MOPAC internal coordinates of N, CA, C and O (Angstrom, degrees):
PM7 1SCF
backbone

  N    0.0000 0     0.00 0     0.00 0    0    0    0
  C    1.4405 1     0.00 0     0.00 0    1    0    0
  C    1.5312 1   108.60 1     0.00 0    2    1    0
  O    1.2310 1   120.35 1   -42.31 1    3    2    1
  N    1.3285 1   116.93 1   137.69 1    3    2    1
  C    1.4572 1   120.96 1  -178.43 1    5    3    2
  C    1.5229 1   110.71 1   -81.79 1    6    5    3
  O    1.2310 1   121.49 1   -22.66 1    7    6    5
  N    1.3284 1   114.75 1   157.34 1    7    6    5
  C    1.4552 1   120.72 1   179.57 1    9    7    6
  C    1.5252 1   109.54 1   -71.39 1   10    9    7
  O    1.2310 1   119.72 1   -27.28 1   11   10    9
  N    1.3222 1   118.13 1   152.72 1   11   10    9
  C    1.4636 1   119.78 1   177.98 1   13   11   10
  C    1.5243 1   110.60 1   -66.29 1   14   13   11
  O    1.2310 1   121.02 1   -21.73 1   15   14   13
  N    1.3183 1   115.65 1   158.27 1   15   14   13
  C    1.4665 1   121.10 1   179.73 1   17   15   14
  C    1.5237 1   109.44 1   -65.13 1   18   17   15
  O    1.2310 1   120.12 1   -34.08 1   19   18   17
  N    1.3218 1   117.38 1   145.92 1   19   18   17
  C    1.4644 1   120.43 1   177.48 1   21   19   18
  C    1.5184 1   111.51 1   -58.39 1   22   21   19
  O    1.2310 1   121.07 1   -30.49 1   23   22   21
  N    1.3203 1   115.55 1   149.51 1   23   22   21
  C    1.4564 1   121.27 1  -176.17 1   25   23   22
  C    1.5256 1   112.34 1   -57.80 1   26   25   23
  O    1.2310 1   119.71 1   138.69 1   27   26   25
  N    1.3378 1   118.16 1   -41.31 1   27   26   25
  C    1.4731 1   120.23 1  -176.25 1   29   27   26
  C    1.5197 1   112.44 1   -62.15 1   30   29   27
  O    1.2310 1   119.68 1   156.04 1   31   30   29
  N    1.3184 1   118.21 1   -23.96 1   31   30   29
  C    1.4612 1   120.32 1  -179.68 1   33   31   30
  C    1.5178 1   111.94 1   -79.09 1   34   33   31
  O    1.2310 1   120.18 1   170.71 1   35   34   33
  N    1.3233 1   117.26 1    -9.29 1   35   34   33
  C    1.4508 1   121.30 1  -178.95 1   37   35   34
  C    1.5297 1   113.04 1   -96.81 1   38   37   35
  O    1.2310 1   119.84 1   169.06 1   39   38   37
  N    1.3228 1   117.92 1   -10.94 1   39   38   37
  C    1.4563 1   122.08 1  -176.66 1   41   39   38
  C    1.5210 1   111.20 1   -75.27 1   42   41   39
  O    1.2310 1   120.20 1   -59.74 1   43   42   41
  N    1.3134 1   117.22 1   120.26 1   43   42   41
  C    1.4638 1   124.25 1   175.35 1   45   43   42
  C    1.5247 1   113.01 1    39.79 1   46   45   43
  O    1.2310 1   120.28 1  -131.63 1   47   46   45
  N    1.2916 1   117.08 1    48.37 1   47   46   45
  C    1.4607 1   120.14 1   178.00 1   49   47   46
  C    1.5215 1   109.62 1  -120.24 1   50   49   47
  O    1.2310 1   121.90 1   -18.21 1   51   50   49
  N    1.3021 1   113.98 1   161.79 1   51   50   49
  C    1.4517 1   121.03 1   177.41 1   53   51   50
  C    1.5300 1   107.80 1   -57.99 1   54   53   51
  O    1.2310 1   119.53 1   -46.35 1   55   54   53
  N    1.3231 1   118.50 1   133.65 1   55   54   53
  C    1.4687 1   119.63 1  -177.90 1   57   55   54
  C    1.5274 1   113.21 1   -63.67 1   58   57   55
  O    1.2310 1   120.04 1   158.57 1   59   58   57
  N    1.3192 1   117.53 1   -21.43 1   59   58   57
  C    1.4586 1   120.99 1   178.92 1   61   59   58
  C    1.5266 1   110.25 1   -87.13 1   62   61   59
  O    1.2310 1   120.38 1   -40.52 1   63   62   61
  N    1.3091 1   116.87 1   139.48 1   63   62   61
  C    1.4542 1   122.15 1   179.84 1   65   63   62
  C    1.5187 1   109.66 1  -100.80 1   66   65   63
  O    1.2310 1   120.81 1   -43.84 1   67   66   65
  N    1.3353 1   116.05 1   136.16 1   67   66   65
  C    1.4561 1   121.29 1   173.36 1   69   67   66
  C    1.5250 1   106.29 1   -82.73 1   70   69   67
  O    1.2310 1   120.69 1   -72.65 1   71   70   69
  N    1.3224 1   116.29 1   107.35 1   71   70   69
  C    1.4527 1   120.62 1  -176.09 1   73   71   70
  C    1.5204 1   110.86 1   -97.79 1   74   73   71
  O    1.2310 1   120.76 1   -71.96 1   75   74   73
  N    1.3313 1   116.16 1   108.04 1   75   74   73
  C    1.4538 1   121.12 1   172.40 1   77   75   74
  C    1.5173 1   109.42 1   -89.82 1   78   77   75
  O    1.2310 1   120.93 1   169.24 1   79   78   77
  N    1.3288 1   115.82 1   -10.76 1   79   78   77
  C    1.4631 1   123.17 1   175.71 1   81   79   78
  C    1.5259 1   107.34 1  -152.70 1   82   81   79
  O    1.2310 1   120.86 1   -30.88 1   83   82   81
  N    1.3020 1   115.96 1   149.12 1   83   82   81
  C    1.4606 1   119.91 1   176.82 1   85   83   82
  C    1.5218 1   109.20 1   -69.01 1   86   85   83
  O    1.2310 1   120.01 1   -47.31 1   87   86   85
  N    1.3395 1   117.59 1   132.69 1   87   86   85
  C    1.4653 1   119.61 1   179.26 1   89   87   86
  C    1.5172 1   111.11 1   -55.82 1   90   89   87
  O    1.2310 1   120.82 1   -41.86 1   91   90   89
  N    1.2956 1   116.04 1   138.14 1   91   90   89
  C    1.4525 1   121.71 1  -179.84 1   93   91   90
  C    1.5096 1   110.44 1   161.14 1   94   93   91
  O    1.2310 1   120.91 1    23.39 1   95   94   93
  N    1.2924 1   115.87 1  -156.61 1   95   94   93
  C    1.4593 1   122.04 1  -178.24 1   97   95   94
  C    1.5254 1   110.93 1   -62.49 1   98   97   95
  O    1.2310 1   120.58 1   -48.78 1   99   98   97
  N    1.3240 1   116.50 1   131.22 1   99   98   97
  C    1.4592 1   120.85 1   176.58 1  101   99   98
  C    1.5189 1   114.94 1    84.49 1  102  101   99
  O    1.2310 1   119.94 1  -174.15 1  103  102  101
  N    1.3357 1   117.72 1     5.85 1  103  102  101
  C    1.4589 1   119.62 1   178.49 1  105  103  102
  C    1.5270 1   109.76 1  -107.78 1  106  105  103
  O    1.2310 1   121.37 1   -24.73 1  107  106  105
  N    1.3126 1   114.98 1   155.27 1  107  106  105
  C    1.4532 1   120.26 1   174.68 1  109  107  106
  C    1.5281 1   108.33 1  -129.94 1  110  109  107
  O    1.2310 1   120.76 1   -28.58 1  111  110  109
  N    1.3101 1   116.16 1   151.42 1  111  110  109
  C    1.4537 1   121.90 1   178.67 1  113  111  110
  C    1.5147 1   108.09 1  -109.35 1  114  113  111
  O    1.2310 1   120.82 1   -52.54 1  115  114  113
  N    1.3399 1   116.04 1   127.46 1  115  114  113
  C    1.4535 1   122.84 1  -177.10 1  117  115  114
  C    1.5166 1   109.46 1  -116.37 1  118  117  115
  O    1.2310 1   120.72 1   -21.03 1  119  118  117
  N    1.3141 1   116.23 1   158.97 1  119  118  117
  C    1.4556 1   122.83 1   172.73 1  121  119  118
  C    1.5187 1   106.15 1  -112.75 1  122  121  119
  O    1.2310 1   120.18 1   -56.80 1  123  122  121
  N    1.3416 1   117.26 1   123.20 1  123  122  121
  C    1.4576 1   121.82 1  -179.62 1  125  123  122
  C    1.5215 1   108.51 1  -119.65 1  126  125  123
  O    1.2310 1   120.85 1   -55.24 1  127  126  125
  N    1.3421 1   115.98 1   124.76 1  127  126  125
  C    1.4546 1   122.17 1   178.02 1  129  127  126
  C    1.5233 1   108.77 1  -108.25 1  130  129  127
  O    1.2310 1   120.27 1   -45.37 1  131  130  129
  N    1.3264 1   117.10 1   134.63 1  131  130  129
  C    1.4639 1   122.07 1   175.70 1  133  131  130
  C    1.5259 1   107.50 1   -93.93 1  134  133  131
  O    1.2310 1   120.55 1   -59.53 1  135  134  133
  N    1.3373 1   116.56 1   120.47 1  135  134  133
  C    1.4682 1   120.46 1  -171.08 1  137  135  134
  C    1.5191 1   114.14 1   -64.47 1  138  137  135
  O    1.2310 1   119.18 1   140.25 1  139  138  137
  N    1.3114 1   119.16 1   -39.75 1  139  138  137
  C    1.4677 1   120.09 1  -175.13 1  141  139  138
  C    1.5184 1   113.81 1   -76.73 1  142  141  139
  O    1.2310 1   120.03 1   145.77 1  143  142  141
  N    1.3014 1   117.55 1   -34.23 1  143  142  141
  C    1.4608 1   119.60 1  -177.58 1  145  143  142
  C    1.5339 1   112.30 1  -107.24 1  146  145  143
  O    1.2310 1   120.26 1   176.63 1  147  146  145
  N    1.3292 1   117.11 1    -3.37 1  147  146  145
  C    1.4579 1   124.19 1   178.70 1  149  147  146
  C    1.5196 1   112.93 1    48.65 1  150  149  147
  O    1.2310 1   121.80 1  -136.57 1  151  150  149
  N    1.3022 1   114.15 1    43.43 1  151  150  149
  C    1.4540 1   121.38 1   173.62 1  153  151  150
  C    1.5230 1   107.61 1  -101.94 1  154  153  151
  O    1.2310 1   121.25 1   -39.41 1  155  154  153
  N    1.3065 1   115.21 1   140.59 1  155  154  153
  C    1.4581 1   120.56 1  -178.93 1  157  155  154
  C    1.5169 1   109.55 1  -120.48 1  158  157  155
  O    1.2310 1   120.84 1   -44.09 1  159  158  157
  N    1.3346 1   115.99 1   135.91 1  159  158  157
  C    1.4629 1   120.67 1   176.76 1  161  159  158
  C    1.5214 1   109.66 1  -131.99 1  162  161  159
  O    1.2310 1   122.01 1   -25.06 1  163  162  161
  N    1.3193 1   113.75 1   154.94 1  163  162  161
  C    1.4635 1   120.94 1   171.54 1  165  163  162
  C    1.5091 1   107.74 1   -93.49 1  166  165  163
  O    1.2310 1   120.82 1   -39.41 1  167  166  165
  N    1.3231 1   116.04 1   140.59 1  167  166  165
  C    1.4589 1   120.78 1   179.15 1  169  167  166
  C    1.5176 1   108.02 1  -131.09 1  170  169  167
  O    1.2310 1   120.69 1   -50.68 1  171  170  169
  N    1.3260 1   116.29 1   129.32 1  171  170  169
  C    1.4596 1   121.60 1   175.47 1  173  171  170
  C    1.5272 1   107.87 1  -105.83 1  174  173  171
  O    1.2310 1   120.66 1   -57.23 1  175  174  173
  N    1.3368 1   116.34 1   122.77 1  175  174  173
  C    1.4675 1   121.53 1  -177.47 1  177  175  174
  C    1.5158 1   110.48 1  -134.34 1  178  177  175
  O    1.2310 1   121.23 1   -20.52 1  179  178  177
  N    1.3217 1   115.25 1   159.48 1  179  178  177
  C    1.4625 1   120.94 1   169.06 1  181  179  178
  C    1.5228 1   107.40 1   -74.84 1  182  181  179
  O    1.2310 1   120.06 1   -32.03 1  183  182  181
  N    1.3046 1   117.50 1   147.97 1  183  182  181
  C    1.4663 1   121.37 1  -179.98 1  185  183  182
  C    1.5253 1   111.50 1   -62.66 1  186  185  183
  O    1.2310 1   119.95 1   157.84 1  187  186  185
  N    1.3287 1   117.70 1   -22.16 1  187  186  185
  C    1.4681 1   121.94 1  -178.80 1  189  187  186
  C    1.5273 1   113.27 1   -88.66 1  190  189  187
  O    1.2310 1   119.47 1   176.35 1  191  190  189
  N    1.3312 1   118.62 1    -3.65 1  191  190  189
  C    1.4617 1   122.23 1   179.60 1  193  191  190
  C    1.5196 1   109.17 1   -63.62 1  194  193  191
  O    1.2310 1   120.31 1   -43.15 1  195  194  193
  N    1.3335 1   117.01 1   136.85 1  195  194  193
  C    1.4648 1   119.78 1   179.87 1  197  195  194
  C    1.5264 1   110.21 1   -74.42 1  198  197  195
  O    1.2310 1   121.23 1   -26.15 1  199  198  197
  N    1.3152 1   115.26 1   153.85 1  199  198  197
  C    1.4563 1   121.03 1   177.48 1  201  199  198
  C    1.5255 1   109.69 1   -63.50 1  202  201  199
  O    1.2310 1   120.19 1   144.28 1  203  202  201
  N    1.3288 1   117.24 1   -35.72 1  203  202  201
  C    1.4673 1   121.43 1   178.67 1  205  203  202
  C    1.5241 1   110.95 1   -61.74 1  206  205  203
  O    1.2310 1   120.15 1   136.05 1  207  206  205
  N    1.3307 1   117.32 1   -43.95 1  207  206  205
  C    1.4601 1   120.19 1   179.26 1  209  207  206
  C    1.5255 1   110.76 1   -66.35 1  210  209  207
  O    1.2310 1   120.62 1   139.52 1  211  210  209
  N    1.3164 1   116.41 1   -40.48 1  211  210  209
  C    1.4638 1   120.22 1   177.25 1  213  211  210
  C    1.5241 1   110.17 1   -59.78 1  214  213  211
  O    1.2310 1   120.30 1   132.90 1  215  214  213
  N    1.3210 1   117.04 1   -47.10 1  215  214  213
  C    1.4625 1   121.35 1   179.11 1  217  215  214
  C    1.5183 1   110.87 1   -60.13 1  218  217  215
  O    1.2310 1   120.78 1   133.74 1  219  218  217
  N    1.3206 1   116.11 1   -46.26 1  219  218  217
  C    1.4706 1   121.31 1  -178.49 1  221  219  218
  C    1.5224 1   111.08 1   -59.27 1  222  221  219
  O    1.2310 1   120.13 1   133.62 1  223  222  221
  N    1.3123 1   117.36 1   -46.38 1  223  222  221
  C    1.4622 1   120.90 1  -176.93 1  225  223  222
  C    1.5297 1   112.13 1   -70.04 1  226  225  223
  O    1.2310 1   120.03 1   141.81 1  227  226  225
  N    1.3278 1   117.55 1   -38.19 1  227  226  225
  C    1.4612 1   120.42 1   178.74 1  229  227  226
  C    1.5234 1   110.48 1   -68.32 1  230  229  227
  O    1.2310 1   120.06 1   138.01 1  231  230  229
  N    1.3301 1   117.49 1   -41.99 1  231  230  229
  C    1.4672 1   120.69 1   177.68 1  233  231  230
  C    1.5227 1   110.00 1   -61.82 1  234  233  231
  O    1.2310 1   120.06 1   136.11 1  235  234  233
  N    1.3239 1   117.49 1   -43.89 1  235  234  233
  C    1.4682 1   120.75 1   179.72 1  237  235  234
  C    1.5289 1   110.94 1   -61.90 1  238  237  235
  O    1.2310 1   120.54 1   145.93 1  239  238  237
  N    1.3187 1   116.58 1   -34.07 1  239  238  237
  C    1.4645 1   121.00 1  -179.42 1  241  239  238
  C    1.5332 1   111.96 1   -75.51 1  242  241  239
  O    1.2310 1   120.31 1   135.62 1  243  242  241
  N    1.3289 1   117.01 1   -44.38 1  243  242  241
  C    1.4603 1   120.78 1  -174.71 1  245  243  242
  C    1.5252 1   114.36 1   -90.31 1  246  245  243
  O    1.2310 1   120.29 1   147.46 1  247  246  245
  N    1.3230 1   117.05 1   -32.54 1  247  246  245
  C    1.4628 1   122.43 1  -177.82 1  249  247  246
  C    1.5285 1   108.62 1  -127.78 1  250  249  247
  O    1.2310 1   119.33 1  -100.51 1  251  250  249
  N    1.3298 1   118.88 1    79.49 1  251  250  249
  C    1.4638 1   121.44 1  -175.05 1  253  251  250
  C    1.5318 1   113.91 1   -54.92 1  254  253  251
  O    1.2310 1   119.72 1   150.47 1  255  254  253
  N    1.3300 1   118.14 1   -29.53 1  255  254  253
  C    1.4536 1   120.73 1   179.50 1  257  255  254
  C    1.5267 1   112.57 1   -96.93 1  258  257  255
  O    1.2310 1   120.11 1  -178.69 1  259  258  257
  N    1.3268 1   117.40 1     1.31 1  259  258  257
  C    1.4618 1   121.39 1  -178.19 1  261  259  258
  C    1.5183 1   111.74 1   -83.85 1  262  261  259
  O    1.2310 1   121.22 1   -17.72 1  263  262  261
  N    1.3180 1   115.27 1   162.28 1  263  262  261
  C    1.4573 1   121.82 1   178.23 1  265  263  262
  C    1.5259 1   108.01 1  -114.15 1  266  265  263
  O    1.2310 1   119.33 1   -47.46 1  267  266  265
  N    1.3273 1   118.89 1   132.54 1  267  266  265
  C    1.4708 1   121.24 1  -175.81 1  269  267  266
  C    1.5297 1   114.39 1   -56.23 1  270  269  267
  O    1.2310 1   119.66 1   152.03 1  271  270  269
  N    1.3379 1   118.26 1   -27.97 1  271  270  269
  C    1.4684 1   120.22 1   179.99 1  273  271  270
  C    1.5253 1   112.63 1   -68.95 1  274  273  271
  O    1.2310 1   120.06 1   164.92 1  275  274  273
  N    1.3337 1   117.49 1   -15.08 1  275  274  273
  C    1.4601 1   121.68 1   179.54 1  277  275  274
  C    1.5318 1   112.09 1   -83.05 1  278  277  275
  O    1.2310 1   120.00 1   172.86 1  279  278  277
  N    1.3428 1   117.60 1    -7.14 1  279  278  277
  C    1.4558 1   121.70 1  -172.74 1  281  279  278
  C    1.5258 1   112.09 1  -122.94 1  282  281  279
  O    1.2310 1   121.54 1   -23.40 1  283  282  281
  N    1.3246 1   114.66 1   156.60 1  283  282  281
  C    1.4613 1   122.08 1   172.48 1  285  283  282
  C    1.5236 1   108.08 1  -131.36 1  286  285  283
  O    1.2310 1   121.39 1   -25.12 1  287  286  285
  N    1.3142 1   114.95 1   154.88 1  287  286  285
  C    1.4597 1   120.86 1   172.12 1  289  287  286
  C    1.5158 1   107.61 1  -103.10 1  290  289  287
  O    1.2310 1   121.19 1   -45.71 1  291  290  289
  N    1.3270 1   115.34 1   134.29 1  291  290  289
  C    1.4550 1   120.38 1   178.21 1  293  291  290
  C    1.5224 1   108.65 1  -116.74 1  294  293  291
  O    1.2310 1   121.58 1   -42.20 1  295  294  293
  N    1.3224 1   114.59 1   137.80 1  295  294  293
  C    1.4547 1   122.10 1   179.09 1  297  295  294
  C    1.5236 1   107.25 1  -127.20 1  298  297  295
  O    1.2310 1   120.53 1   -55.83 1  299  298  297
  N    1.3166 1   116.59 1   124.17 1  299  298  297
  C    1.4654 1   122.88 1  -176.65 1  301  299  298
  C    1.5263 1   111.72 1    55.57 1  302  301  299
  O    1.2310 1   120.88 1  -144.22 1  303  302  301
  N    1.3368 1   115.92 1    35.78 1  303  302  301
  C    1.4529 1   121.01 1   175.92 1  305  303  302
  C    1.5215 1   115.68 1    86.99 1  306  305  303
  O    1.2310 1   120.17 1   174.65 1  307  306  305
  N    1.3226 1   117.29 1    -5.35 1  307  306  305
  C    1.4649 1   120.98 1  -176.89 1  309  307  306
  C    1.5196 1   110.13 1  -117.15 1  310  309  307
  O    1.2310 1   121.36 1   -37.43 1  311  310  309
  N    1.3178 1   115.00 1   142.57 1  311  310  309
  C    1.4579 1   120.24 1   177.26 1  313  311  310
  C    1.5222 1   109.87 1   -66.20 1  314  313  311
  O    1.2310 1   120.68 1   -42.99 1  315  314  313
  N    1.3296 1   116.31 1   137.01 1  315  314  313
  C    1.4655 1   121.02 1   174.13 1  317  315  314
  C    1.5251 1   105.51 1   -78.44 1  318  317  315
  O    1.2310 1   120.48 1   -74.31 1  319  318  317
  N    1.3286 1   116.69 1   105.69 1  319  318  317
  C    1.4566 1   121.51 1  -171.50 1  321  319  318
  C    1.5152 1   113.87 1   -76.61 1  322  321  319
  O    1.2310 1   119.97 1   140.48 1  323  322  321
  N    1.3238 1   117.66 1   -39.52 1  323  322  321
  C    1.4624 1   120.67 1  -177.70 1  325  323  322
  C    1.5222 1   109.27 1   -93.17 1  326  325  323
  O    1.2310 1   121.20 1   -86.25 1  327  326  325
  N    1.3208 1   115.30 1    93.75 1  327  326  325
  C    1.4597 1   119.57 1  -177.45 1  329  327  326
  C    1.5209 1   112.42 1   -75.77 1  330  329  327
  O    1.2310 1   120.10 1   167.60 1  331  330  329
  N    1.3171 1   117.41 1   -12.40 1  331  330  329
  C    1.4674 1   120.31 1   177.03 1  333  331  330
  C    1.5200 1   111.57 1   -80.00 1  334  333  331
  O    1.2310 1   120.50 1   163.27 1  335  334  333
  N    1.3234 1   116.64 1   -16.73 1  335  334  333
  C    1.4612 1   121.25 1  -179.61 1  337  335  334
  C    1.5224 1   110.18 1   -70.51 1  338  337  335
  O    1.2310 1   121.24 1   -26.63 1  339  338  337
  N    1.3125 1   115.23 1   153.37 1  339  338  337
  C    1.4662 1   119.26 1   176.02 1  341  339  338
  C    1.5245 1   108.43 1   -75.40 1  342  341  339
  O    1.2310 1   120.81 1   -16.97 1  343  342  341
  N    1.3239 1   116.05 1   163.03 1  343  342  341
  C    1.4594 1   118.94 1   179.49 1  345  343  342
  C    1.5295 1   110.41 1   -62.21 1  346  345  343
  O    1.2310 1   120.27 1   147.64 1  347  346  345
  N    1.3057 1   117.09 1   -32.36 1  347  346  345
  C    1.4698 1   121.18 1   177.66 1  349  347  346
  C    1.5272 1   110.15 1   -66.75 1  350  349  347
  O    1.2310 1   120.50 1   135.16 1  351  350  349
  N    1.3329 1   116.66 1   -44.84 1  351  350  349
  C    1.4694 1   120.69 1   179.64 1  353  351  350
  C    1.5293 1   111.24 1   -65.73 1  354  353  351
  O    1.2310 1   120.11 1   152.12 1  355  354  353
  N    1.3244 1   117.39 1   -27.88 1  355  354  353
  C    1.4646 1   121.67 1   178.64 1  357  355  354
  C    1.5314 1   111.56 1   -77.60 1  358  357  355
  O    1.2310 1   120.05 1   175.01 1  359  358  357
  N    1.3257 1   117.52 1    -4.99 1  359  358  357
  C    1.4543 1   121.77 1   177.18 1  361  359  358
  C    1.5118 1   115.03 1    93.32 1  362  361  359
  O    1.2310 1   120.31 1  -171.60 1  363  362  361
  N    1.3293 1   117.02 1     8.40 1  363  362  361
  C    1.4672 1   120.00 1  -179.79 1  365  363  362
  C    1.5168 1   110.04 1   -78.49 1  366  365  363
  O    1.2310 1   121.33 1   -41.63 1  367  366  365
  N    1.3107 1   115.05 1   138.37 1  367  366  365
  C    1.4642 1   121.70 1   177.93 1  369  367  366
  C    1.5156 1   108.04 1  -127.91 1  370  369  367
  O    1.2310 1   120.88 1    -7.31 1  371  370  369
  N    1.3144 1   115.93 1   172.69 1  371  370  369
  C    1.4581 1   121.19 1   178.74 1  373  371  370
  C    1.5227 1   109.49 1   -56.27 1  374  373  371
  O    1.2310 1   120.62 1   -57.73 1  375  374  373
  N    1.3413 1   116.42 1   122.27 1  375  374  373
  C    1.4530 1   121.20 1   179.24 1  377  375  374
  C    1.5146 1   114.41 1    95.95 1  378  377  375
  O    1.2310 1   119.70 1  -178.04 1  379  378  377
  N    1.3260 1   118.18 1     1.96 1  379  378  377
  C    1.4690 1   120.40 1   178.70 1  381  379  378
  C    1.5223 1   110.53 1   -63.60 1  382  381  379
  O    1.2310 1   121.20 1   -31.65 1  383  382  381
  N    1.3274 1   115.31 1   148.35 1  383  382  381
  C    1.4608 1   121.68 1   179.63 1  385  383  382
  C    1.5244 1   108.48 1  -111.70 1  386  385  383
  O    1.2310 1   120.87 1   -52.25 1  387  386  385
  N    1.3297 1   115.94 1   127.75 1  387  386  385
  C    1.4620 1   122.21 1  -179.89 1  389  387  386
  C    1.5190 1   109.47 1  -118.26 1  390  389  387
  O    1.2310 1   120.96 1   -28.66 1  391  390  389
  N    1.3237 1   115.76 1   151.34 1  391  390  389
  C    1.4592 1   121.62 1   174.84 1  393  391  390
  C    1.5205 1   107.74 1  -114.02 1  394  393  391
  O    1.2310 1   120.44 1   -54.11 1  395  394  393
  N    1.3109 1   116.76 1   125.89 1  395  394  393
  C    1.4635 1   122.63 1   174.92 1  397  395  394
  C    1.5172 1   106.66 1   -96.16 1  398  397  395
  O    1.2310 1   120.55 1   -64.29 1  399  398  397
  N    1.3326 1   116.55 1   115.71 1  399  398  397
  C    1.4631 1   120.95 1  -175.95 1  401  399  398
  C    1.5215 1   110.01 1  -130.86 1  402  401  399
  O    1.2310 1   121.52 1   -23.05 1  403  402  401
  N    1.3310 1   114.70 1   156.95 1  403  402  401
  C    1.4567 1   119.02 1   174.57 1  405  403  402
  C    1.5271 1   109.06 1   -66.52 1  406  405  403
  O    1.2310 1   120.66 1   -37.88 1  407  406  405
  N    1.3132 1   116.34 1   142.12 1  407  406  405
  C    1.4619 1   122.15 1  -179.23 1  409  407  406
  C    1.5305 1   110.48 1   -64.90 1  410  409  407
  O    1.2310 1   120.19 1   138.20 1  411  410  409
  N    1.3096 1   117.24 1   -41.80 1  411  410  409
  C    1.4602 1   122.60 1  -178.67 1  413  411  410
  C    1.5237 1   109.51 1  -110.42 1  414  413  411
  O    1.2310 1   121.16 1   -30.39 1  415  414  413
  N    1.3164 1   115.38 1   149.61 1  415  414  413
  C    1.4623 1   119.58 1   176.93 1  417  415  414
  C    1.5109 1   109.32 1   -65.45 1  418  417  415
  O    1.2310 1   121.22 1   -34.90 1  419  418  417
  N    1.3093 1   115.26 1   145.10 1  419  418  417
  C    1.4672 1   120.53 1  -179.23 1  421  419  418
  C    1.5136 1   109.85 1  -112.56 1  422  421  419
  O    1.2310 1   120.00 1   -35.98 1  423  422  421
  N    1.3360 1   117.61 1   144.02 1  423  422  421
  C    1.4601 1   119.77 1  -179.31 1  425  423  422
  C    1.5253 1   111.23 1   -67.37 1  426  425  423
  O    1.2310 1   121.04 1   -34.74 1  427  426  425
  N    1.3053 1   115.62 1   145.26 1  427  426  425
  C    1.4589 1   121.38 1   176.75 1  429  427  426
  C    1.5211 1   107.59 1   -86.56 1  430  429  427
  O    1.2310 1   120.90 1   -47.13 1  431  430  429
  N    1.3010 1   115.89 1   132.87 1  431  430  429
  C    1.4765 1   119.85 1  -178.32 1  433  431  430
  C    1.4959 1   110.36 1  -111.38 1  434  433  431
  O    1.2310 1   120.10 1   180.00 1  435  434  433

């Protein structure tokens, strides 16, 4: 039986989890917040999943018409620069909180 999801992933997030991997051994659960729409989702991934794939799948889920190159993932306030790195290599652990933000500033209308 897998461990329960970390508490931080349960705070004001969509009750449905975006599963990039089945929960179990070797998976971690992350909390991803989209800055412009302030929607939060839980994501279950393998520790070996690349940051680029994580970004691509989250963008496709939250912004169906968006393009992954328009977004960055930020961890502890800093952009994850090496998107080829795995989430484990990027320092993400079970319960980490990420911010999905537009790469470039957008004009206020």
